[in-house]
C-alpha positions as CSV (number, residue, x, y, z in Angstrom):
1,X,-1.4,142.0,89.7
2,X,-3.2,139.1,91.5
3,X,0.0,137.8,92.7
4,X,0.9,141.2,94.6
5,X,-2.6,141.3,96.1
6,X,-1.8,137.4,97.3
7,X,-1.0,137.5,101.3
8,X,1.6,134.7,100.9
9,X,3.4,136.7,98.1
10,X,3.4,139.9,100.1
11,X,4.8,138.1,103.3
12,X,7.4,136.4,101.1
13,X,8.4,140.1,99.5
14,X,8.9,141.5,103.2
15,X,10.7,138.6,104.3
16,X,12.9,138.5,101.2
17,X,13.3,142.3,101.3
18,X,14.6,142.3,105.0
19,X,17.0,139.4,104.4
20,X,18.1,141.0,101.2
21,X,19.7,143.7,103.2
22,X,21.5,142.0,105.9
23,X,22.8,138.6,104.3
24,X,24.6,140.8,101.5
25,X,25.9,143.2,104.2
26,X,27.2,140.4,106.3
27,X,28.9,138.6,103.2
28,X,30.8,141.5,102.2
29,X,32.4,141.8,105.8
30,X,33.0,137.9,105.4
31,X,34.5,138.2,101.9
32,X,36.7,141.0,102.7
33,X,38.1,138.8,105.6
34,X,38.6,135.6,103.6
35,X,35.8,133.9,104.9
36,X,33.4,133.3,102.3
37,X,32.8,129.7,103.0
38,X,31.7,130.3,106.4
39,X,28.2,130.6,105.0
40,X,28.1,127.1,104.0
41,X,29.4,125.8,107.1
42,X,26.8,127.6,109.4
43,X,24.0,127.0,107.0
44,X,24.9,123.0,107.0
45,X,24.9,123.3,111.0
46,X,21.7,125.0,111.0
47,X,19.8,122.3,109.2
48,X,21.2,119.9,112.0
49,X,19.4,122.2,114.5
50,X,16.3,122.6,112.1
51,X,16.3,118.7,112.0
52,X,16.5,118.5,115.9
53,X,13.7,121.1,116.4
54,X,11.4,119.0,114.4
55,X,12.6,115.8,116.4
56,X,11.8,117.4,119.6
57,X,8.8,119.5,118.8
58,X,10.6,123.1,119.2
59,X,10.5,126.0,116.6
60,X,12.9,124.6,114.1
61,X,14.4,128.2,113.5
62,X,15.2,128.7,117.0
63,X,17.0,125.3,117.4
64,X,18.8,126.2,114.0
65,X,20.0,129.4,115.4
66,X,21.2,128.1,118.6
67,X,23.2,125.5,116.6
68,X,24.8,128.0,114.3
69,X,25.9,130.4,117.0
70,X,27.7,127.4,118.8
71,X,29.5,126.5,115.4
72,X,30.3,130.3,115.1
73,X,32.0,130.2,118.3
74,X,33.8,126.8,117.3
75,X,34.9,128.1,114.3
76,X,36.7,131.1,116.1
77,X,38.3,128.9,118.5
78,X,39.6,126.6,115.9
79,X,41.0,129.9,114.0
80,X,43.0,130.9,116.9
81,X,44.3,127.4,117.4
82,X,45.1,127.1,113.8
83,X,46.2,130.3,112.9
84,X,48.0,129.4,109.8
85,X,45.4,127.0,108.6
86,X,42.4,128.9,109.3
87,X,40.4,127.4,106.6
88,X,40.6,124.1,108.8
89,X,38.2,125.6,111.3
90,X,35.7,125.7,108.6
91,X,36.2,122.3,107.2
92,X,36.1,120.7,110.4
93,X,32.7,122.4,111.6
94,X,31.1,121.8,108.3
95,X,31.9,118.0,108.3
96,X,30.6,117.9,111.9
97,X,27.3,119.7,110.9
98,X,26.8,117.4,108.1
99,X,27.3,114.4,110.0
100,X,24.9,115.2,112.7
101,X,22.0,116.4,110.3
102,X,22.4,112.9,108.7
103,X,22.1,111.3,111.9
104,X,19.2,113.4,112.8
105,X,17.5,112.7,109.5
106,X,17.7,108.9,110.2
107,X,15.9,109.4,113.6
108,X,12.9,111.5,112.2
109,X,12.4,110.1,108.8
110,X,8.7,111.4,109.1
111,X,9.7,114.9,109.0
112,X,12.5,114.8,106.2
113,X,9.8,116.3,103.9
114,X,9.5,119.3,106.1
115,X,13.2,119.6,106.5
116,X,13.8,119.6,102.7
117,X,11.8,122.9,102.8
118,X,14.6,124.3,104.8
119,X,17.2,122.9,102.4
120,X,15.9,124.4,99.3
121,X,13.8,127.1,100.6
122,X,10.3,127.8,101.1
123,X,9.8,131.7,101.2
124,X,5.9,131.1,100.1
125,X,5.3,129.5,103.6
126,X,6.5,132.3,105.8
127,X,4.3,133.1,108.5
128,X,3.8,135.7,111.2
129,X,6.1,134.3,113.5
130,X,9.2,133.8,110.8
131,X,8.4,137.5,109.8
132,X,9.0,138.8,113.4
133,X,12.4,136.9,113.6
134,X,13.5,138.0,110.5
135,X,12.7,141.7,111.2
136,X,14.2,141.0,114.5
137,X,17.5,139.8,113.1
138,X,17.6,142.5,110.6
139,X,17.1,145.3,113.3
140,X,19.8,143.8,115.4
141,X,22.3,143.3,112.5
142,X,21.8,146.9,111.0
143,X,22.2,148.4,114.5
144,X,25.4,146.7,115.3
145,X,26.7,147.5,111.9
146,X,26.1,151.1,112.1
147,X,27.1,151.4,115.9
148,X,30.7,149.6,114.8
149,X,30.9,150.6,111.3
150,X,34.7,152.0,111.7
151,X,35.7,149.1,113.9
152,X,34.5,146.6,111.2
153,X,36.1,148.3,108.4
154,X,39.3,148.2,110.0
155,X,38.9,144.8,110.8
156,X,37.9,143.8,107.6
157,X,40.8,144.8,105.7
158,X,43.8,144.4,108.2
159,X,43.1,142.3,111.4
160,X,46.7,142.8,112.3
161,X,46.6,146.7,112.2
162,X,43.4,146.5,114.3
163,X,44.8,144.3,117.0
164,X,47.9,146.8,117.0
165,X,45.4,149.9,117.4
166,X,44.0,148.3,120.5
167,X,40.8,146.9,118.8
168,X,39.5,143.9,120.7
169,X,39.9,141.7,117.9
170,X,38.6,138.4,119.3
171,X,35.6,140.2,120.5
172,X,34.7,141.7,117.1
173,X,35.5,138.3,115.3
174,X,32.8,136.8,117.8
175,X,30.4,139.6,116.9
176,X,30.7,139.2,113.2
177,X,30.3,135.3,113.7
178,X,27.3,135.4,115.7
179,X,25.5,138.1,113.3
180,X,26.2,135.8,110.5
181,X,24.7,132.9,112.2
182,X,21.6,135.1,112.9
183,X,21.2,136.0,109.4
184,X,21.7,132.4,108.0
185,X,19.2,131.1,110.6
186,X,16.7,133.7,109.5
187,X,17.4,133.2,105.8
188,X,17.5,129.3,105.3
189,X,13.6,129.2,104.9
190,X,13.9,131.9,102.2
191,X,16.5,130.5,99.9
192,X,17.5,127.3,101.6
193,X,20.4,126.1,103.6
194,X,22.1,124.7,100.1
195,X,21.9,128.5,98.5
196,X,22.0,130.9,101.5
197,X,25.7,131.1,100.7
198,X,25.2,132.5,97.5
199,X,23.0,135.0,99.0
200,X,25.9,135.9,101.0
201,X,28.7,136.1,98.5
202,X,27.6,136.6,95.0
203,X,26.2,140.3,95.8
204,X,29.6,140.9,97.5
205,X,31.5,139.9,94.4
206,X,29.4,142.2,92.3
207,X,30.1,145.1,94.6
208,X,33.8,144.4,94.7
209,X,33.8,144.4,91.1
210,X,31.9,147.5,90.8
211,X,32.9,149.7,93.6
212,X,35.9,152.2,94.3
213,X,35.5,152.4,98.0
214,X,34.2,150.8,100.9
215,X,31.0,153.0,101.2
216,X,30.2,152.3,97.7
217,X,30.4,148.8,98.1
218,X,28.2,148.7,101.0
219,X,25.5,150.8,98.8
220,X,26.0,148.4,96.0
221,X,26.0,145.1,97.8
222,X,22.6,146.0,99.4
223,X,21.3,147.3,96.1
224,X,22.0,144.0,94.2
225,X,21.0,141.8,97.1
226,X,17.3,143.8,97.1
227,X,17.1,143.7,93.2
228,X,17.9,140.0,92.9
229,X,15.4,138.7,95.7
230,X,12.5,140.9,94.7
231,X,12.9,140.5,91.0
232,X,13.6,136.7,91.5
233,X,10.5,136.3,93.8
234,X,8.6,138.1,91.1
235,X,9.8,135.9,88.2
236,X,9.8,132.8,90.5
237,X,5.9,133.6,91.0
238,X,4.8,134.4,87.4
239,X,6.6,131.5,86.0
240,X,5.9,129.0,88.7
241,X,9.6,128.4,89.5
242,X,11.7,127.6,92.5
243,X,12.0,131.2,94.4
244,X,15.6,130.1,95.7
245,X,16.9,129.0,92.9
246,X,15.7,131.8,90.8
247,X,17.1,134.4,92.9
248,X,20.6,132.8,92.9
249,X,20.7,132.3,89.1
250,X,19.8,136.1,88.7
251,X,22.6,136.9,91.3
252,X,24.8,134.9,88.9
253,X,23.4,136.8,85.9
254,X,24.0,140.1,87.7
255,X,27.7,139.1,88.7
256,X,28.4,138.4,84.9
257,X,27.1,141.7,83.9
258,X,29.1,143.3,86.8
259,X,32.2,141.9,85.5
260,X,31.5,142.7,82.0
261,X,31.1,146.4,83.2
262,X,34.3,146.2,85.2
263,X,36.3,145.2,82.2
264,X,34.8,148.2,80.1
265,X,35.6,150.6,82.9
266,X,39.3,149.5,83.0
267,X,39.6,149.9,79.3
268,X,38.1,153.3,79.5
């Protein structure tokens, strides 16, 4: 009970609960569009932005967000250029992000320890500004998804059919990439850039294993994300474990359970 009354833990729960809605939700759209690895790419580019933020003395998450959005546009541009080999866009942008981050690390050896908190997560250090940023990102993502839920559904399952029906595919592809960049930039301080992809993809994998409709998938993916983050933070706080790693391992355990349940459901 002492843990629940601690101000740092309350901020961690609020931030974690908010990002546990948006990250799995955006992850579901990415997985359905065969773009699961985009989370890794944007998170690595975000770290380069965070490093630059420390180097020039600007709020690191804001600079990371700018870098992630620029990378999202770059991925979309390369996807249109290499339509047959769309995965090249992810590999190219990720390579560039890692290279830039490594150079910025060498230019600012003194802040490497601070950057490490963004690599592996530092949810217990969330402050008021971080919570405002996370809340704003959550509000924007939910508003856009609710407003364009039909278009996103069609785009996720059949991009060609969406284009034939007159949907501005390029616009919505860019929008999804930007929303993903927003979520990742807000999430890297919670679970860390090295683990944020798990928060995007594993709940989606669980949801697709258990759901029988798109609406069920949306509900399940958010429920699994919330359960994993809240329970993971509690376990990490009680046992003095790394919060980000605990959340991800709990997600993997939930995936194993989901796949087991799916096997039993198919046998019935």
